[in-house]
C-alpha positions, 0 to 999 in steps of 0.5 A: 541511526543509519538511513537509506540510499543517497542524500540523506533524507531532505530535513532529517538535519534537525535531528542532528541538534539532538542525536548524532547521526549515521548514514549508510547505504549498504551492508558494509556501511551498516556494519559500520554505523550499526555497533552503539545504535539505538535507532535506525531510520530505514529509508529504503526499508529492505532486509538485506541492509540489516539482516546480514549484520544484526549480530552489530545491533546488540544497541538496537531499540527501535527501527522508524520504516519510511514504507507502510508496508514492512515486508521487505524488512521484516526477517525472523531474527528482527520478528523474535527480537525485542526491538519496537518496529514503526511504520509510515502509517498515514503519511499517504492514505489520503494520498492514496484514496485521490489515485483509487479516485482518479482512476475509477474516474478515469474508467467510469468516464471514459477517459483513455477513450477519449485521449485515443479520440484526440490522437486521430483527431476523432469528435465522438460522443460517448454516455460516460458512467456515474460512481454515485450510487455505485457499490465499491469493497474495500479489503483491508479496513487501516488507515488507508482503506479507511481513507479511501472509503471516506472518498469514495463515499463522498462521491456517492457511492456505496462503502463496505469493507473486509477486514480480519473479522467482522463488525458492524458499521462505522463513520465510514463502512455500511457494513465490514465482512470477515477475510472468510466472507471477500466471495459474497462481499466481490460477488455484490460490489461493482467496484474491488478495491485491494489495499491487503499488507503482504503477509502470509496470510493474504497471499493471492487472498484474490484466487481463481475462486475470488474472480469468479465470484464478482460480475461479467462488469465488475472492476478492480483496482488493486494500490495494497500490494501484488503478492495478494493477487494471483495474476495469472487467475486476474489474466484469466478472468480479464482475458475471458470476459468475467470482469470487466477492468482493472487498475493496477499500481503494485504486481507479484515482481516489479518493476512488471516485465515487460513480457508480462500480458498485462502491459497490452490487455486493452482494458487494464491500467498498469501504474508504475507502484506511484498511488501513495507518491506526493510533492513534499513526500520526503519531508512527510516521513522526515516529519513523521520520524523527528516526531516518534524520536522526540517520543523515543528520547523522552519515553512516550509510547511510539506512534504506528508501532508495527505488530511484527508477526502479523507484519502491520499496525493493528487498528 
């Protein structure tokens, strides 16, 4: 088994009771560890470790990614192979849902302004907004999107979703629109939450036309992937007042370059790709891997099998 950089993932030594472990954090180390290995636990999932040494992967049968998004791991020979890829679907759902709720509360209650006035020792009230009754569109209705939808619905918001194809309402969404209805959904919403994965089909799904469909009071949150947004079009829409604000956790280029205009915009919240982080996430990932390893060794179906051509786990 190959694992990611630095010290071994916490708790992975439990697997040593039933399998032989090897650790690698460079392509050279992977070239040594991969021959004969049938499982890779990709703690830092990226193609740069596997693709250069793929000729040594003749015995490989399964890769467990430690990320929900697998775009950095996929490469053509892996996609074309019979190797099964599983991801971390489910591990980060609740943490990301809470993070989105926190961002919306931060903006609705004007908390950045409260902190600014505190720094000036200025005692001044303002009327805050209510989230209850607001309309939110969650774009991406996988497990993360559904967790976000449930959390925001519990705050009294009216929640619709956008999926690959339209379908009726369910226990989370009042309605699920098709991706071809994204502009209509954005025109309806007070808040748009982007939870799309990074695939060829979702690149710049949020472009100038979609931002044009949003109203001047619309807020946009992105906890999906940065490549799903045309950042230049987003900056233009924010500068020109065609939308109210944005809270961004992911970007086209990470870390976000110091000269990005997003850093200095007063109606933008920037966070460093941390919406999924929570105390104990590393241990939770290892628990998922160990559970899937038990399934693998006993011939049972694996959890979270990725459709490698689509780039995500089908609903």
